[in-house]
Structures are given as C-alpha cells and as structure tokens.
C-alpha positions as CSV (number, residue, x, y, z in Angstrom):
1,M,71.3,-24.0,11.2
2,S,71.4,-24.1,7.2
3,N,68.0,-23.7,5.0
4,I,68.4,-27.4,3.8
5,V,68.7,-28.4,7.6
6,K,65.9,-26.4,8.3
7,V,63.5,-27.3,5.7
8,V,64.6,-31.3,6.1
9,E,64.2,-30.9,9.8
10,Y,60.5,-29.4,9.5
11,F,59.2,-32.3,7.1
12,C,61.5,-35.4,9.0
13,G,62.0,-34.1,12.2
14,P,65.2,-33.6,14.3
15,V,68.1,-33.9,12.3
16,K,70.7,-35.6,15.1
17,N,73.9,-36.2,12.1
18,S,73.8,-34.2,9.1
19,S,76.0,-36.0,7.3
20,K,73.7,-39.4,7.1
21,I,70.2,-40.3,7.5
22,C,67.7,-42.6,6.2
23,C,65.7,-41.5,3.1
24,P,62.8,-40.4,3.5
25,F,61.7,-41.1,0.1
26,H,61.9,-44.6,0.4
27,D,62.3,-47.0,2.9
28,E,65.4,-48.6,4.1
29,R,68.0,-49.6,7.0
30,T,71.1,-48.3,6.3
31,P,71.3,-44.2,6.4
32,S,72.2,-42.9,2.2
33,F,70.4,-39.6,2.5
34,C,73.3,-37.2,2.6
35,I,72.9,-33.0,3.5
36,Y,75.6,-30.6,2.5
37,E,75.2,-27.8,4.5
38,D,78.0,-25.9,2.3
39,T,75.7,-26.3,-0.7
40,D,72.6,-26.2,0.5
41,S,71.7,-29.3,-1.0
42,W,71.4,-33.4,-0.2
43,H,71.9,-36.5,-2.4
44,C,70.4,-40.3,-1.8
45,Y,73.1,-42.8,-2.6
46,G,70.4,-45.0,-2.3
47,E,67.4,-46.5,-4.3
48,C,66.4,-42.8,-4.6
49,S,70.0,-41.7,-6.7
50,D,68.4,-38.3,-6.7
51,G,69.7,-35.2,-5.0
52,G,68.8,-31.6,-4.9
53,D,68.5,-28.2,-3.6
54,A,66.0,-27.1,-0.9
55,V,63.4,-26.7,-2.9
56,S,63.9,-30.0,-5.2
57,F,63.0,-31.7,-1.5
58,I,60.2,-30.2,-0.7
59,M,58.6,-30.5,-4.8
60,Q,59.7,-34.4,-4.1
61,K,58.2,-34.3,-0.4
62,E,54.8,-32.3,-1.1
63,E,54.3,-33.2,-4.5
64,V,53.5,-29.5,-5.9
65,A,55.6,-27.8,-8.4
66,F,58.2,-25.7,-8.7
67,L,56.3,-22.1,-7.5
68,T,54.3,-23.6,-4.9
69,A,57.3,-25.2,-3.3
70,C,59.4,-21.5,-3.9
71,R,56.2,-20.1,-1.4
72,I,56.8,-23.2,1.2
73,Y,60.4,-22.3,1.3
74,E,60.0,-19.3,2.0
75,E,57.6,-20.2,4.8
76,I,59.6,-22.5,5.7
77,T,63.1,-20.7,6.4
78,G,62.4,-16.9,6.2
79,D,65.0,-16.5,2.8
80,T,62.8,-14.3,0.4
81,E,65.6,-13.9,-2.1
82,R,67.1,-17.2,-2.8
83,Y,64.5,-18.1,-5.1
84,S,62.6,-14.9,-5.8
85,R,62.5,-15.1,-9.5
86,Y,63.0,-17.9,-12.0
87,N,63.7,-17.3,-15.6
88,G,63.5,-13.5,-14.6
89,V,60.1,-13.6,-13.4
90,H,59.2,-12.9,-10.1
91,W,57.6,-16.2,-9.2
92,E,54.5,-15.0,-7.5
93,D,53.6,-12.9,-9.8
94,V,53.5,-16.1,-11.9
95,V,50.1,-18.2,-11.9
96,G,50.6,-20.9,-14.6
97,L,50.2,-21.1,-18.4
98,E,47.7,-19.6,-20.3
99,F,44.0,-21.5,-20.1
100,N,41.3,-20.5,-21.9
101,D,38.4,-21.9,-24.3
102,S,41.0,-22.7,-27.2
103,V,43.6,-24.5,-24.6
104,H,41.2,-26.3,-22.7
105,A,40.2,-27.7,-26.5
106,E,44.1,-28.7,-27.1
107,I,44.2,-30.3,-23.7
108,K,41.2,-32.4,-24.5
109,E,42.4,-33.4,-27.4
110,K,45.5,-34.4,-26.6
111,T,44.0,-36.0,-23.2
112,G,41.5,-38.9,-22.4
113,V,39.4,-40.0,-19.3
114,D,40.2,-43.4,-19.1
115,S,42.2,-44.4,-16.0
116,K,43.6,-47.1,-17.3
117,G,43.6,-48.2,-13.9
118,Y,46.7,-45.7,-12.9
119,R,47.9,-46.0,-9.2
120,G,44.6,-48.5,-8.4
121,I,42.2,-45.6,-9.5
122,R,39.2,-46.6,-11.9
123,S,37.9,-44.4,-14.4
124,D,33.9,-44.6,-13.0
125,I,35.9,-42.8,-10.3
126,S,38.3,-39.8,-11.6
127,K,35.6,-39.0,-14.3
128,P,32.9,-37.6,-12.3
129,F,36.3,-35.5,-10.5
130,G,37.0,-34.0,-14.0
131,V,40.6,-35.6,-14.6
132,R,41.6,-36.2,-17.5
133,Y,45.1,-38.7,-18.5
134,E,47.7,-38.4,-21.0
135,Y,49.2,-41.2,-22.7
136,E,52.4,-42.5,-24.3
137,E,52.8,-44.2,-27.0
138,G,52.2,-48.1,-25.4
139,G,49.1,-46.7,-24.2
140,D,50.1,-46.4,-20.4
141,V,49.6,-42.9,-18.4
142,V,52.3,-40.7,-18.7
143,A,50.3,-37.7,-16.8
144,S,47.5,-36.7,-14.9
145,Y,45.4,-33.3,-15.3
146,Y,43.4,-32.7,-12.6
147,P,41.2,-29.7,-12.9
148,T,40.7,-26.5,-10.4
149,T,38.0,-24.4,-9.9
150,Q,37.1,-20.9,-8.8
151,N,33.3,-19.8,-8.1
152,Y,32.9,-23.8,-9.6
153,E,33.8,-22.6,-12.6
154,L,36.8,-24.0,-14.6
155,S,39.7,-22.3,-13.9
156,G,42.6,-24.5,-14.7
157,Y,44.5,-27.9,-14.8
158,K,47.3,-29.3,-12.2
159,V,49.5,-31.4,-14.3
160,R,51.1,-34.3,-12.9
161,K,53.6,-36.1,-14.3
162,H,54.8,-39.7,-14.0
163,P,55.6,-40.4,-11.2
164,K,55.7,-37.2,-9.3
165,T,57.0,-34.6,-11.4
166,F,54.2,-31.5,-11.4
167,N,54.5,-29.5,-14.4
168,T,53.8,-25.5,-15.0
169,P,50.0,-25.9,-13.9
170,Y,47.5,-23.6,-16.4
171,G,45.2,-21.2,-15.5
172,E,44.6,-20.3,-12.0
173,T,45.7,-23.2,-9.6
174,G,46.9,-21.8,-6.4
175,K,44.8,-21.0,-3.0
176,D,42.4,-18.9,-4.2
177,C,40.7,-21.6,-6.2
178,E,37.8,-23.9,-4.3
179,L,39.8,-27.3,-3.2
180,F,40.0,-30.6,-5.6
181,G,36.6,-32.4,-5.9
182,Q,34.8,-29.5,-4.2
183,F,32.4,-28.4,-7.2
184,R,30.9,-32.3,-6.5
185,F,30.0,-32.0,-3.6
186,K,28.4,-28.2,-3.3
187,T,24.9,-29.6,-1.7
188,Y,26.3,-32.1,0.3
189,S,25.6,-31.8,4.9
190,H,26.9,-34.6,6.5
191,T,30.1,-36.0,6.1
192,V,33.5,-34.4,4.1
193,V,37.1,-36.2,4.3
194,I,40.0,-34.0,3.9
195,V,42.8,-35.4,2.6
196,G,46.7,-34.4,0.6
197,G,46.7,-34.8,-2.8
198,E,44.2,-35.1,-5.2
199,H,45.0,-38.9,-5.9
200,D,44.7,-39.2,-2.4
201,A,41.3,-37.6,-3.0
202,L,40.1,-40.5,-5.5
203,A,41.2,-43.1,-3.6
204,A,39.4,-42.4,-0.2
205,F,36.4,-41.4,-1.9
206,M,36.8,-45.2,-4.2
207,M,37.2,-46.7,-0.9
208,L,34.8,-45.4,0.5
209,Y,32.0,-45.2,-2.0
210,D,32.7,-49.0,-3.1
211,N,31.8,-49.5,0.9
212,Q,28.1,-47.7,1.2
213,K,25.7,-50.1,1.3
214,N,23.0,-48.3,0.0
215,K,23.8,-45.9,-2.9
216,K,21.0,-43.9,-3.0
217,F,22.2,-41.5,-0.2
218,D,24.5,-39.4,-0.5
219,P,28.2,-40.9,-0.6
220,V,31.1,-39.3,2.1
221,A,32.6,-36.2,0.3
222,V,36.4,-36.2,-0.1
223,V,38.0,-32.9,-1.2
224,S,42.2,-31.8,-1.2
225,P,43.9,-28.7,-1.7
226,T,45.5,-27.8,-4.7
227,I,48.4,-26.1,-2.9
228,G,50.2,-29.3,-1.3
229,E,49.6,-29.5,2.8
230,T,52.1,-27.1,4.1
231,S,49.6,-24.2,2.8
232,A,46.5,-26.3,2.7
233,H,45.6,-24.4,5.5
234,K,45.0,-21.1,3.7
235,Q,43.0,-22.4,1.3
236,I,40.8,-24.1,3.4
237,Q,40.5,-21.1,5.1
238,Q,39.0,-19.2,2.6
239,Q,36.5,-22.1,2.4
240,Y,34.6,-22.0,6.1
241,A,31.3,-21.5,4.2
242,F,31.3,-24.8,2.2
243,F,33.1,-27.0,5.5
244,N,30.4,-25.2,7.4
245,Q,27.6,-26.8,5.9
246,F,28.5,-30.6,7.0
247,K,28.2,-31.7,10.2
248,K,31.3,-33.8,10.5
249,I,34.3,-33.4,9.2
250,I,37.3,-35.5,9.3
251,I,41.2,-34.5,8.5
252,A,43.2,-37.3,6.7
253,M,46.3,-35.8,6.1
254,D,49.7,-37.9,5.3
255,S,50.7,-40.0,7.9
256,D,54.3,-38.2,8.9
257,S,55.1,-35.2,11.0
258,A,54.3,-32.4,7.9
259,G,51.2,-34.1,7.7
260,E,50.8,-33.9,11.9
261,E,52.1,-30.3,11.6
262,S,49.6,-29.7,8.9
263,L,46.7,-31.4,10.9
264,H,46.7,-28.3,13.8
265,K,46.9,-25.7,11.2
266,I,44.1,-26.8,9.3
267,A,41.7,-27.8,12.6
268,K,42.4,-24.3,13.5
269,V,40.7,-22.5,10.6
270,L,37.8,-24.9,10.2
271,P,34.1,-24.7,12.3
272,R,34.2,-25.5,15.9
273,G,33.0,-28.7,17.1
274,K,32.8,-30.9,13.9
275,V,36.4,-31.9,13.4
276,F,37.9,-35.3,13.4
277,Y,41.0,-36.8,13.1
278,M,41.7,-39.8,11.1
279,K,44.8,-42.0,11.9
280,M,45.6,-43.7,9.1
281,R,48.4,-47.0,9.6
282,R,49.0,-46.0,6.2
283,K,51.2,-43.0,4.6
284,D,48.0,-41.7,2.4
285,P,45.0,-43.0,1.4
286,N,46.4,-44.2,-2.3
287,S,48.8,-46.7,-0.2
288,Y,46.4,-48.6,0.9
289,I,45.0,-49.8,-2.6
290,W,48.4,-49.1,-4.8
291,D,52.4,-50.3,-3.9
292,K,54.0,-47.9,-6.2
293,D,57.3,-49.6,-5.7
294,N,56.3,-52.8,-7.4
295,G,52.7,-51.4,-9.6
296,R,50.2,-53.6,-8.3
297,C,47.1,-53.3,-6.5
298,L,47.3,-54.2,-2.4
299,G,43.8,-54.7,-1.5
300,F,44.0,-52.9,1.9
301,E,40.8,-51.2,1.5
302,S,39.3,-52.8,4.7
303,E,41.7,-51.3,7.1
304,F,41.1,-47.6,5.5
305,I,37.1,-48.1,6.4
306,S,38.1,-49.0,9.7
307,D,40.5,-46.1,9.7
308,F,37.9,-44.1,8.6
309,W,35.1,-45.1,11.4
310,A,37.6,-44.9,14.1
311,A,38.2,-41.0,13.6
312,A,38.7,-39.1,16.6
313,P,37.3,-35.8,17.9
314,Y,39.9,-33.2,17.2
315,T,41.6,-31.7,20.6
316,P,44.1,-29.1,20.3
317,A,47.6,-29.4,22.2
318,G,47.4,-28.3,25.2
319,I,49.8,-30.4,27.6
320,H,53.0,-29.4,28.3
321,A,55.9,-31.7,29.8
322,S,58.3,-29.7,32.7
323,T,61.4,-30.0,30.7
324,G,59.8,-27.2,28.2
325,L,58.0,-25.3,31.3
326,Y,61.6,-23.1,31.7
327,K,61.4,-22.1,28.2
328,A,57.8,-21.2,28.6
329,A,58.2,-19.0,31.7
330,L,60.7,-17.0,29.4
331,D,58.1,-16.5,26.5
332,R,55.9,-15.0,29.3
333,L,58.4,-12.2,30.4
334,D,57.8,-11.0,26.9
335,L,54.2,-10.7,26.4
336,E,52.5,-9.2,22.9
337,M,51.1,-6.1,23.4
338,I,48.3,-4.0,21.8
339,S,48.9,-0.4,21.9
340,L,46.0,2.1,23.4
341,P,45.2,5.3,22.1
342,P,46.6,8.6,23.6
343,F,43.4,9.5,25.3
344,L,44.0,6.5,27.8
345,K,47.7,6.8,28.0
346,K,47.5,6.7,31.9
347,A,46.0,3.8,31.9
348,S,48.3,2.3,29.4
349,A,51.4,2.9,31.2
350,M,50.0,1.1,34.2
351,L,48.6,-1.8,31.8
352,G,52.5,-2.2,30.7
353,D,52.1,-0.3,28.0
354,G,48.7,-1.5,26.4
355,I,46.3,-4.3,26.8
356,V,47.8,-7.7,27.0
357,K,47.2,-10.3,23.5
358,K,45.4,-13.3,24.0
359,E,43.5,-12.2,27.2
360,I,40.0,-10.5,27.9
361,T,40.2,-7.3,28.5
362,L,36.6,-5.9,30.3
363,I,35.4,-2.4,30.4
364,L,33.0,-1.7,32.5
365,A,30.0,1.8,32.5
366,K,26.9,2.5,33.4
367,T,24.5,3.5,30.2
368,A,25.5,6.6,28.2
369,I,28.5,7.3,29.4
370,G,30.2,7.9,25.7
371,K,31.2,4.4,25.3
372,T,30.2,4.5,21.9
373,T,32.5,7.6,21.1
374,L,35.1,5.3,23.4
375,M,35.1,2.2,20.9
376,S,35.2,4.2,17.6
377,G,38.5,5.6,19.1
378,L,39.6,2.4,20.0
379,S,38.7,0.7,16.5
380,R,40.0,3.7,14.8
381,H,43.4,3.3,16.4
382,F,43.8,-0.3,16.3
383,A,42.8,0.4,12.2
384,L,45.8,2.8,12.1
385,Y,48.4,1.9,14.3
386,E,47.6,-2.0,15.0
387,Q,48.0,-3.4,10.9
388,N,49.3,-6.8,12.1
389,E,45.8,-6.9,13.5
390,V,42.6,-7.7,11.9
391,V,39.4,-6.0,14.1
392,G,36.1,-7.8,14.4
393,V,33.4,-5.6,15.9
394,L,30.2,-7.3,17.1
395,S,28.1,-4.4,17.1
396,L,25.2,-5.2,19.5
397,E,23.3,-1.5,19.1
398,A,24.4,0.5,15.7
399,D,23.8,-1.1,13.1
400,A,26.5,-0.9,10.5
401,G,25.5,2.3,9.2
402,K,25.6,3.9,12.0
403,F,28.7,2.3,13.5
404,S,30.3,3.8,10.5
405,Q,29.3,7.6,10.8
406,N,30.0,6.9,14.6
407,M,33.6,6.1,13.3
408,L,34.1,8.3,10.6
409,S,32.9,11.0,12.5
410,Y,35.6,10.3,15.3
411,H,38.4,10.1,12.2
412,L,37.4,12.9,11.0
413,K,37.0,14.7,13.5
414,T,33.5,15.9,12.3
415,P,30.4,15.1,13.8
416,L,28.4,13.9,11.2
417,H,25.3,13.7,12.9
418,R,24.6,17.1,13.8
419,M,24.8,17.5,9.7
420,S,21.9,17.5,7.3
421,K,21.1,14.9,5.1
422,D,22.4,16.8,2.0
423,E,25.4,18.1,3.8
424,R,26.3,14.7,4.7
425,L,26.6,13.3,1.3
426,E,28.4,16.4,0.1
427,F,31.2,16.4,2.5
428,L,31.6,12.6,2.4
429,G,32.2,13.0,-1.5
430,R,34.8,15.0,-1.6
431,D,37.6,13.6,-3.1
432,D,39.8,14.7,-0.1
433,I,37.2,12.9,2.9
434,K,37.3,9.8,0.7
435,D,41.0,9.7,0.8
436,Q,41.1,10.0,4.8
437,V,38.1,7.4,4.9
438,N,40.4,4.7,2.2
439,V,43.0,5.1,5.1
440,L,40.5,4.2,7.8
441,Y,38.9,1.2,5.7
442,E,42.3,-0.2,3.9
443,K,45.3,-1.7,4.7
444,P,47.6,-0.6,2.0
445,D,47.4,-4.0,0.2
446,G,43.6,-3.5,-0.2
447,T,42.2,-5.8,2.9
448,P,40.2,-4.7,5.1
449,T,41.0,-3.3,8.9
450,L,38.0,-4.8,10.2
451,Y,34.7,-5.9,10.0
452,V,31.3,-5.1,11.6
453,C,28.4,-7.9,12.4
454,D,25.0,-5.9,13.5
455,D,22.9,-9.4,13.5
456,R,21.2,-8.0,16.6
457,G,18.0,-10.4,16.4
458,A,20.2,-14.0,16.1
459,S,19.6,-15.9,18.8
460,W,23.1,-16.8,20.5
461,E,23.6,-19.9,18.5
462,Q,23.7,-18.0,15.4
463,I,26.0,-15.3,17.5
464,K,28.3,-18.1,17.8
465,E,28.7,-19.0,14.5
466,K,29.2,-15.8,12.9
467,I,31.6,-15.0,15.7
468,L,33.6,-17.9,14.5
469,E,33.3,-17.2,11.1
470,M,35.0,-14.1,11.3
471,I,37.7,-15.9,13.7
472,I,38.0,-18.5,11.4
473,S,37.2,-17.0,7.3
474,M,38.4,-13.6,8.1
475,G,41.0,-14.1,10.0
476,I,40.5,-11.4,12.7
477,T,43.0,-11.1,16.0
478,V,41.1,-8.5,18.2
479,L,37.0,-8.8,19.2
480,I,35.2,-6.1,20.5
481,V,31.7,-6.9,21.7
482,D,29.6,-3.9,22.4
483,P,27.5,-3.8,24.6
484,Y,28.3,-7.8,26.1
485,S,25.2,-7.0,28.5
486,D,22.8,-7.3,25.2
487,L,24.1,-10.8,24.4
488,L,22.1,-12.1,28.1
489,S,18.9,-10.4,28.1
490,G,17.0,-13.1,29.0
491,M,18.9,-15.8,30.1
492,G,19.6,-17.3,33.5
493,V,22.9,-17.3,35.3
494,S,24.0,-20.8,33.9
495,E,23.0,-19.9,30.2
496,Q,25.3,-16.4,30.5
497,E,28.2,-18.4,32.4
498,E,27.9,-20.7,29.6
499,V,28.8,-17.6,27.5
500,A,32.0,-16.5,29.6
501,T,33.1,-19.8,29.4
502,W,32.6,-19.6,25.4
503,F,34.4,-16.4,24.5
504,K,37.4,-17.6,27.4
505,R,37.7,-21.3,25.5
506,V,37.6,-19.1,21.8
507,M,40.0,-16.7,23.0
508,K,42.9,-19.7,24.5
509,E,42.1,-21.7,21.0
510,Y,42.4,-19.2,18.5
511,G,44.6,-17.1,20.0
512,I,42.3,-13.8,19.5
513,T,42.1,-10.5,22.1
514,P,38.8,-9.9,22.8
515,I,37.6,-6.8,24.5
516,I,34.1,-6.6,25.9
517,V,32.3,-3.9,26.8
518,S,29.3,-4.3,29.5
519,H,26.5,-2.2,31.6
520,V,26.9,-2.6,35.5
521,R,23.6,-3.4,37.6
522,K,21.6,-0.6,38.4
523,S,20.6,0.0,42.1
524,S,17.5,-0.8,43.4
525,S,16.4,3.0,43.3
526,G,17.8,2.7,39.4
527,I,20.9,5.1,40.4
528,H,24.4,3.8,41.2
529,A,25.6,4.8,44.0
530,G,29.9,4.8,44.8
531,P,32.4,3.8,42.5
532,L,32.2,1.0,40.4
533,T,33.6,-2.2,41.4
534,E,34.0,-5.5,39.4
535,D,31.1,-6.8,41.1
536,D,29.0,-4.3,39.3
537,A,29.3,-6.1,35.9
538,Q,26.2,-7.7,34.9
539,G,25.8,-11.3,34.1
540,S,27.6,-14.2,35.4
541,S,30.9,-13.3,37.5
542,F,32.7,-15.6,35.7
543,L,33.8,-13.2,32.8
544,V,34.9,-10.8,35.5
545,K,37.1,-13.6,36.9
546,A,38.6,-15.0,32.9
547,A,39.3,-11.4,32.4
548,G,42.8,-10.5,32.8
549,Q,42.1,-6.4,32.4
550,T,39.2,-5.0,34.2
551,I,38.8,-0.9,33.1
552,A,35.7,1.2,34.8
553,L,34.5,4.1,33.1
554,E,32.7,6.7,35.3
555,R,30.9,10.4,34.5
556,D,29.3,12.8,36.0
557,K,26.2,13.4,33.8
558,Q,24.8,16.1,35.1
559,A,27.9,18.3,36.6
560,E,27.3,22.0,36.2
561,D,31.0,22.6,35.4
562,P,31.0,21.6,31.3
563,L,34.2,20.4,32.2
564,E,33.0,17.6,34.3
565,R,29.9,17.0,32.7
566,N,32.1,15.5,29.3
567,R,35.3,14.2,31.6
568,T,35.2,10.4,32.2
569,Y,37.0,9.1,34.9
570,V,39.3,5.7,34.2
571,T,40.2,2.9,37.1
572,I,41.9,0.1,36.2
573,L,39.9,-2.8,38.6
574,K,41.9,-5.4,37.4
575,N,45.6,-5.9,36.2
576,R,46.9,-9.3,36.0
577,D,50.2,-9.2,34.4
578,F,51.3,-5.9,36.1
579,S,49.2,-6.0,39.4
580,E,48.9,-1.7,39.3
581,T,45.4,-0.8,39.9
582,G,43.4,2.2,40.6
583,P,43.2,5.8,39.2
584,A,44.3,5.9,35.8
585,G,44.0,9.5,34.6
586,S,40.2,11.0,32.5
587,M,39.3,11.6,29.3
588,Y,38.0,14.3,28.2
589,F,35.1,14.6,25.1
590,D,35.3,17.7,23.2
591,I,32.1,18.0,21.0
592,K,33.2,19.8,18.1
593,T,35.5,17.4,16.8
594,S,33.7,14.2,18.2
595,N,37.3,12.6,19.9
596,L,38.3,11.8,23.2
597,Y,41.6,13.6,24.5
598,D,44.0,13.1,27.9
599,F,42.5,15.5,29.8
600,D,45.1,16.7,30.8
601,D,46.3,16.9,27.4
602,W,43.3,18.8,26.7
603,V,43.5,21.2,29.4
604,K,46.7,22.2,28.5
605,D,45.9,22.2,24.9
606,N,43.2,24.2,25.4
607,P,43.0,27.6,28.1
608,P,40.9,29.7,26.2
609,E,38.2,27.1,26.6
610,V,39.1,26.0,30.1
611,N,39.5,30.0,31.2
612,F,35.8,30.4,29.7
C-alpha cells in the first residue's frame, strides 16, 4: 500500500477505489478526489481544485503547519526518510521562528485584538485567550495568532493564515507546551472540554459562556491541543495534573474518523472515572455558529448546548465481532514477553522465556525471604535490558533512599549497607561509579528507566491516584508492587477484593504488566508448615485467580549449611499460557556481591567456596 493511501485511509476510512473517491475537504455526491499511487499524490477536480502530496493532505485535514504534518506523516506511514529534511534542516530540530520580547513587540505592532467577527467569534471572547489578528488593507482578518505557553508563560504564537494555512510558528508551540487556553483555567475545578483546534476552543467557550445564566460562577473551561488531533494525546498526557483537578473531562474531537481515533488515544491518558465524550451532530464546534462556505453566521448554538449536556461516560472499546476472532487468535499465539534475569533462568524457560506482558505476575514469599534483593535484581534487569518498558515501583516498605541504596548495592555488586557513611560517600562520589549509576537510572535518550512511589502513609484512594499518575503521566508499562499485603492492612474481605479487581481493571485498560509481591498467611502457631500453595496468599483469593503467573519462593533461614541458608527455591504454581508448573530451580544469594545467581551456575563457578 502506498503512503498516500495509508494517510487518506487513516483520516477517511478504507479506500476501495483509489482512483476516485468523494473529496474529504468538501461535500459532494460525485467523486472527484483522485489518488495517484505511482507519484504518492492526490488531486481534487471538483470544488477544491487543489492537490499535493501526503503531507499537504495532512496539513489541510489537521489544519497544522508543515513541520507538524511531517511528524504525523511519520507516525502513520513509518517513513522517516522522505520528509526528514526541509530546506537542509532536519525538521525535528526546527522549533519555529525566533521569539523574544522584540519579536513579540513587532507582532503586537502589526496585529490587533479586534476579531472583526472572524468565523463568528466575538472580540470579548478571543481577547482573554490572548488571540491576535492581522488585517488586510480593507480591514478583514487575514491571519490569526494563537498564543502558546510553557509553565503558564508566553512561549510563542501559532499563525493561521486565512482560510486554513498554518505558517511557520514563532517560538515554542509543540507538545511540550500547555494546551491552548490552559493558562486561563489554572484554578478551575469543575468541568473542562477538550476540542480539536484553537478556533473550535473559542467557539465552544463562547457558546457555553453565553448559555451560562449565573455569571458569578466559573464558566466551563475549554482547551485544545496546539499540535493537531492526531498527536493530541501526547501533549495531553504531559498535562495530567491539570486535568486531574477537574471533576469532569469532556472530549469533543471532530466528528470524523480521525476525531474518533483521537478520542480513544486521549481517553487513555486522562484520569480514570472522569472522562466523558461528546457526540457532536456537526463536524466541530465552530460549524455550529459559522458557515465557512458562505461566510455567514448559522445560529445553531442550542444544538451544541444539547450535545454538551448529552455527553456520555467514556467506555473503552472491548467488543469483538466473530469475523475478527480468527485474527485475534493468531495474534494471541505471538505473545509479547518481558525477559527475566539469569538467576531465574529455569523459571523463565518454564514460563515461555519470561513473563507475559499485560498479565499479572504474582510472587508469593514468607517474610524475610530475601524479596528485597529479588526486587532489586528484577528492577535492575528491566531497567538495563527491557528499555522499551518504563518501570514503576510502588515501594510500601522502603522509602526512595533505601530503595535506591538496595538497587545500587545490587547493581554495583557492593553491599553499601555494610559501609560507614564516609565510605559510602567516597565510593559513590567516584567518577567511574557515577558512570555506572547513570547507566542504571538513565536511558540513552536521558529519560528515566524507572519511577519509585514511596508514599506509604497514604490511603488506598490516594495510592490509586499515584499509580494512575505514574501510568498516565509518566507512561509506565511495568508496575512492581512490594509488598501487596501492606495495601490490605485493616481491610475487610470485600475491600481486599475491590483492590484486586482494580489492579486487573487497570491492567486491561492501560495495557500494563503488574508484578505483585505478596506475603503469605501464617499458621495458627505463627510458623508456616509445608510447601507454599496459592491458598497461602494473603488477602482475597480474587488476585490469585486474576494472576496469569504465580511464583512461590521458599528458603530455610535456619539451615546449618550456609549454602542452604542462602538458597531460595522457586516453584511455579500457576502458568496460564504455558501450563508447565512445579519446581523451577533455585537462586543463591552471594553476600559478598549482594547479588542473586542461579544456584547451579554459582556452584559451578565457585568450587573453592562450595568445598569449604
């Protein structure tokens, strides 16, 4: 399939006859829009009488500038070469025209705040949003300047030339900026509406504000991405804290296939339980008040208000037709896996060469079994060798400092807790050690390999918010909970079941991989007798049922033989996808290096110590 067809289908749905379809830019019954796969281009022979390549199509469809359209083109097609350079400069390095106080003064000199009723928007609406207009000699608006902000300070302007051509922007206007209009609503807390573009934001705000009877109360907040609908979720994801302050979040993307695609992407990066979607009977908010073809006001504001109040709670798609089940079965055969460290190599082989992504892995262990070292070993392995994943750790026993000391002891193969304070400072201050620490905690692109939440005094409701923030705002894909049993302290059976249900729901909704470490119940004598089973897990049995893999760890801490005393036996109790269960080897804890090793490998590599 050619790239132009990929782009057109992304925005308009399947193209059955690529030679001629109905134009997506103007209403028509007779197809006049032609796609030329041999030249990767398009042309409309109807009312538009326009044409171009795939990027020009995206610029018109998304109403974005060339550089933003290039980014969208790469996301859709995977082609990173064709538009990688523009006038000899790599487009990823181009932010916009220079923007400073002097440039800002020049912009204000050649623009004004009078909207002239442009596209039906009054000046009293656009002025508080910081929008400026450039006029031709006759006084009509020829360009709109939409302000962008970073840390709620002006960072640049997007420039839209009438009717819908976006010129090169001034300053910072990309995904690292706040959304258009966000600076106006820093302290608002009730309802926010997300729309597709800047002028749609102005139109939606004007209709909602005019409908508001009591002006003493805050109006409904309205914001829009500055980078187009296709990539909007990336910008919205970075503003999690802003959206979390609202009780209700309504998504009102354009009523087309691209808008629906954006709806689902955006909903995934917003706080759970607050998201609603607004089904608009017209294409976008501005089309309720303005007829772009005839340049006149329409007066359908009451329709928009009705659609606003009819906004329904967002429910993720999860229903599959039988016609697609065969493909779903084939996809299931190729399970995505996350590798395990070498000290669990026998368990890994039984589990299908790792743990299954987007499944719960439950690890059962008695107290003081050495799970702290296990968590350090797992976290280090994921950070170094699964760099497509982002690890989040909910550390309910160790605070961030203690967690890091344990991790570094493992990573550096040096028990830091056995050093004096001065020895630790000197050791960790060495340049070669700092380099090793950076490798552990930073990916090559400078982003963190993991995040740690140690808010141990928080309530369950607060912990849920912390976890969701890590998932949504920080993009974590692997969640380690250590120990899960601490979450259940003081809870009844029904509350424990709600916790387990929540983890499963979040796993399915956000596609994360939870690794949950749980203590086991003690017998009436206080000592657990016999090998561990799934029934020994603390809390509701629902978590055991929900887990895809369950691993038990056991060690004889009182054994006379030091080899046995530091040897932990691994047993697979549940293995949903690969069925094999039973003994899965053992791990040896080497005190000198604070590391875990496969027991057989350690014995083979250390004969003097074994003989001793």
